[in-house]
matplotlib code that plots the C-alpha trace (Angstrom):
import matplotlib.pyplot as plt

x = [27.0, 30.6, 33.8, 33.7, 37.9, 36.9, 33.8, 34.5, 33.3, 30.4, 28.8, 27.0, 27.8, 26.1, 28.6, 25.3, 23.3, 21.1, 20.2, 16.6, 15.0, 16.2, 19.8, 21.0, 24.1, 25.8, 25.9, 25.9, 28.9, 30.7, 29.8, 30.3, 34.0, 34.7, 34.4, 32.6, 29.5, 26.7, 27.6, 31.3, 32.3, 31.6, 30.7, 30.5, 29.8, 28.2, 25.6, 24.6, 21.5, 19.7, 18.4, 19.4, 21.5, 21.6, 22.0, 24.1, 23.4, 26.0, 28.0, 25.6, 22.2, 19.8, 17.8, 14.7, 15.4, 16.5, 20.2, 22.8, 25.1, 27.5, 28.2, 31.7, 33.5, 33.3, 29.6, 28.2, 24.9, 21.9, 18.4, 15.6, 12.3, 9.3, 6.8, 9.4, 11.3, 15.0, 17.2, 19.9, 22.0, 23.4, 27.4, 27.5, 27.6, 26.7, 27.3, 24.4, 25.0, 22.8, 20.7, 20.2, 17.8, 17.4, 14.9, 15.3, 12.9, 13.3, 14.2, 11.3, 12.5, 12.3, 8.9, 7.9, 9.6, 7.2, 9.6, 8.4, 10.8, 9.8, 11.3, 11.3, 9.7, 12.8, 16.6, 17.2, 19.8, 23.4, 22.7, 25.7, 25.9, 24.9, 20.8, 19.4, 15.7, 13.6, 12.4, 9.5, 9.5, 5.5, 5.9, 6.2, 9.2, 12.8, 15.2, 18.7, 20.1, 23.8, 26.2, 26.7, 23.2, 21.5, 18.3, 17.3, 16.8, 18.1, 17.5, 18.7, 16.8, 17.7, 16.4, 16.0, 19.0, 20.7, 22.6, 20.9, 23.2, 26.3, 29.4, 31.1, 33.4, 30.5, 28.9, 32.0, 32.1, 28.8, 28.8, 31.6, 30.2, 27.5, 28.9, 27.3, 24.2, 20.8, 19.7, 21.0, 19.3, 20.5, 19.0, 15.7, 15.2, 16.0, 17.9, 17.7, 21.2, 21.7, 23.7, 24.1, 27.3, 27.6, 25.2, 26.3, 24.4, 21.8, 22.0, 18.6, 16.9, 14.3, 15.6, 12.6, 12.0, 9.6, 7.5, 5.4, 1.7, 0.9, 3.7, 1.8, -1.7, -0.2, 1.1, -2.4, -4.0, -1.4, -2.5, -6.3, -5.7, -3.7, -6.8, -9.5, -7.5, -7.0, -10.7, -11.7, -9.7, -11.2, -14.7, -13.9, -12.0, -15.4, -17.4, -15.4, -15.3, -18.7, -19.8, -17.6, -19.4, -22.7, -21.3, -20.6, -23.7, -25.5, -24.0, -24.2, -28.1, -28.2, -26.7, -28.7, -31.7, -30.8, -29.9, -33.6, -34.9, -32.5, -33.9, -37.5, -37.4, -36.2, -39.0, -41.4, -40.4, -40.0, -43.4, -44.9, -42.9, -44.6, -47.8, -47.4, -46.5, -50.3, -51.7, -49.0, -49.8, -53.5, -53.2, -50.9, -53.3, -56.1, -54.0, -53.2, -56.8, -57.7, -55.6, -56.1, -58.1, -61.6, -61.7, -65.5, -65.2, -65.0, -61.6]
y = [34.0, 33.5, 35.7, 38.8, 39.0, 37.2, 39.2, 41.6, 45.4, 44.5, 42.0, 44.6, 48.0, 48.8, 50.5, 51.8, 53.0, 55.6, 52.4, 50.4, 47.6, 45.2, 45.0, 45.5, 43.7, 46.4, 45.7, 42.1, 42.3, 44.8, 43.0, 39.6, 41.2, 42.2, 38.9, 36.7, 38.8, 37.7, 35.0, 34.0, 31.1, 30.2, 33.4, 34.1, 37.1, 34.9, 34.2, 37.3, 39.0, 42.8, 42.6, 38.7, 35.9, 32.1, 29.3, 26.1, 22.3, 21.4, 17.6, 16.8, 15.4, 12.4, 10.5, 9.3, 6.3, 8.7, 7.6, 10.5, 10.6, 13.0, 13.9, 14.2, 14.9, 11.3, 10.9, 14.8, 13.5, 11.8, 11.1, 12.7, 9.6, 11.1, 11.6, 11.3, 14.1, 14.2, 17.0, 19.4, 21.6, 25.0, 25.4, 28.9, 29.4, 31.9, 34.7, 37.4, 40.8, 41.7, 44.0, 42.0, 39.6, 36.8, 34.9, 32.3, 30.0, 28.2, 29.0, 29.6, 27.7, 24.6, 25.0, 24.9, 21.7, 20.6, 20.5, 22.5, 23.7, 23.3, 26.3, 28.6, 32.1, 33.6, 33.1, 35.4, 38.2, 36.8, 33.3, 31.4, 28.5, 26.6, 26.6, 22.8, 22.1, 19.9, 19.2, 17.8, 16.0, 16.2, 15.0, 11.1, 11.6, 11.0, 13.8, 14.7, 16.9, 17.7, 19.7, 22.9, 23.5, 26.4, 25.4, 28.5, 32.2, 34.1, 38.0, 39.9, 43.0, 45.2, 45.9, 48.6, 50.2, 47.3, 48.7, 52.3, 55.5, 53.4, 54.0, 50.8, 50.9, 50.5, 48.1, 46.0, 45.8, 45.5, 41.8, 41.0, 41.4, 39.8, 37.1, 33.8, 35.9, 35.8, 39.1, 42.3, 45.2, 49.0, 52.3, 50.7, 48.5, 44.7, 43.4, 39.6, 37.9, 34.9, 32.5, 29.3, 28.2, 27.8, 25.3, 22.1, 21.6, 18.8, 19.0, 19.6, 16.7, 14.7, 10.8, 9.5, 8.6, 11.2, 9.7, 11.9, 11.5, 10.7, 8.2, 6.6, 7.2, 5.4, 2.6, 2.0, 2.2, 0.2, -2.0, -2.1, -2.4, -5.8, -6.7, -5.8, -7.6, -10.7, -10.6, -10.4, -13.7, -15.3, -14.6, -15.9, -18.5, -19.5, -18.9, -20.9, -23.6, -23.4, -23.7, -26.7, -27.6, -27.7, -28.9, -32.1, -32.5, -32.2, -34.6, -37.3, -36.0, -36.7, -40.1, -40.7, -40.3, -42.5, -44.9, -44.3, -44.7, -47.6, -49.4, -48.4, -50.1, -53.3, -53.1, -52.5, -55.7, -58.0, -56.9, -57.9, -61.2, -61.9, -61.0, -63.7, -66.4, -66.7, -67.8, -70.1, -71.7, -72.2, -74.0, -76.6, -77.4, -77.5, -80.0, -82.3, -82.6, -83.7, -86.2, -87.3, -90.8, -91.4, -93.4, -94.2, -94.8, -98.3, -99.5]
z = [7.3, 5.1, 7.1, 6.5, 5.7, 2.3, 1.8, -1.1, -0.1, -3.1, -0.9, 1.7, -0.1, -3.3, -6.2, -8.0, -5.2, -7.0, -9.7, -8.7, -10.6, -12.9, -13.0, -17.1, -18.7, -18.2, -14.6, -14.1, -16.5, -13.9, -10.7, -12.4, -13.3, -9.7, -8.4, -5.8, -6.5, -8.4, -10.8, -8.3, -10.9, -14.4, -15.5, -19.8, -21.6, -24.2, -21.9, -21.4, -22.0, -21.9, -18.2, -17.0, -17.6, -19.0, -16.8, -18.3, -17.5, -14.7, -14.6, -11.8, -12.3, -10.9, -13.4, -13.2, -11.0, -8.5, -8.9, -8.9, -11.8, -13.2, -16.7, -18.1, -21.2, -22.3, -21.3, -21.5, -21.8, -20.8, -21.9, -20.7, -20.6, -21.7, -18.4, -16.2, -13.8, -13.6, -11.1, -12.8, -11.6, -12.8, -13.7, -12.5, -8.6, -7.3, -4.7, -4.1, -2.2, 0.3, -1.3, -4.7, -5.3, -7.7, -10.1, -12.5, -14.8, -17.7, -21.6, -22.9, -25.9, -23.4, -22.8, -26.3, -26.2, -23.5, -20.8, -17.1, -14.3, -10.8, -9.0, -5.7, -6.0, -5.9, -4.6, -1.0, -1.2, 0.3, -1.4, -2.1, -4.2, -6.8, -8.0, -8.5, -9.7, -11.3, -14.8, -15.7, -19.3, -20.4, -23.7, -25.1, -26.7, -24.8, -25.1, -24.6, -22.5, -22.6, -20.2, -20.7, -22.2, -21.7, -20.0, -17.6, -17.7, -14.3, -13.5, -10.3, -8.6, -6.5, -3.3, -0.3, 1.0, 3.3, 6.4, 5.0, 6.5, 7.5, 5.8, 4.0, 7.2, 9.7, 7.7, 7.8, 11.3, 12.1, 10.0, 11.4, 15.1, 14.0, 11.7, 13.9, 13.9, 11.8, 12.1, 12.5, 14.2, 12.9, 13.3, 14.4, 11.1, 11.3, 8.6, 8.7, 7.0, 4.5, 6.8, 5.1, 3.7, 0.1, -1.0, -3.3, -6.5, -5.6, -2.1, -1.2, -3.2, -1.9, -1.2, -2.5, -6.3, -7.6, -10.7, -12.6, -11.6, -15.9, -16.0, -13.1, -14.7, -18.0, -15.9, -14.3, -17.9, -18.9, -16.2, -16.7, -20.1, -20.0, -17.5, -20.0, -22.8, -20.1, -19.8, -23.2, -23.9, -21.2, -22.4, -26.2, -24.8, -22.8, -25.5, -27.6, -25.2, -24.9, -28.3, -28.5, -25.7, -27.4, -30.6, -28.6, -27.1, -30.1, -32.3, -29.2, -29.1, -33.1, -32.7, -29.5, -31.7, -34.7, -31.9, -30.7, -34.1, -35.0, -31.6, -32.3, -35.7, -34.3, -31.4, -33.6, -36.0, -32.5, -32.4, -35.6, -34.9, -31.1, -32.9, -35.7, -32.8, -31.3, -34.7, -35.4, -31.7, -32.1, -35.8, -33.6, -30.8, -33.4, -35.5, -31.9, -31.4, -34.8, -34.5, -30.9, -31.0, -29.2, -27.0, -27.2, -31.0, -31.7, -33.1]

ax = plt.figure().add_subplot(projection="3d")
ax.plot(x, y, z, "-o")
ax.set_aspect("equal")
plt.show()
């Protein structure tokens, strides 16, 4: 918990104790003008709304690759890639009184543009520091985010009375004497105190890189699509190879049949010649017998 000497009275004493519910613009403006209350740094009346205040993008952010970056006057914007997650912080620093709780959410315009905001349910009373959150671009388009761009709306609501029944001086003494404690008990009521030191921008961001499940799904689909294309191409190549092989086999078979036909023709011719050989031999033998001399015949 911050030192009580540096704590303005409005931190623990409600200047408008009879008012309850959401703060309207007049009370937001008055408390911010006091200084060190509600919006302690970066308050600008032009961002005031009837019952809320518009937060703007701060200079520190984490890109979709998990790297911390900083915007400046030269590079005052960055590309918010499609199907990706980035972390941003507010330009404004908060210092909530112990009797005010805050809630913030994305502006409707960003929702219509396909951006989602990840926030907690509320900002506790006594919180000090910068608000940080992640943004998710669920569209298929790259967007540009600029430093100082309006991105979230925060509203403030009063709680029940803080340290009820105590005078401002008594409340100050109680907070001083319990500066190192997380809770105080007064009049039988237990009050928890927000003890955390001022929260820096993006202080609690994760060390690992968050990847959109849609982006992972897209990459998986792309991988399987590439695998499917590879299988189809391989199948086509195999089919063409088989067709080419079949064509070559068919051509070889046709050539072999032609050769067989030619061989068959040659064999038939040879067979005819062979068939003619015995008759010629028989005539020759008959002729030789006729010319052979008869030994019994007188010469």
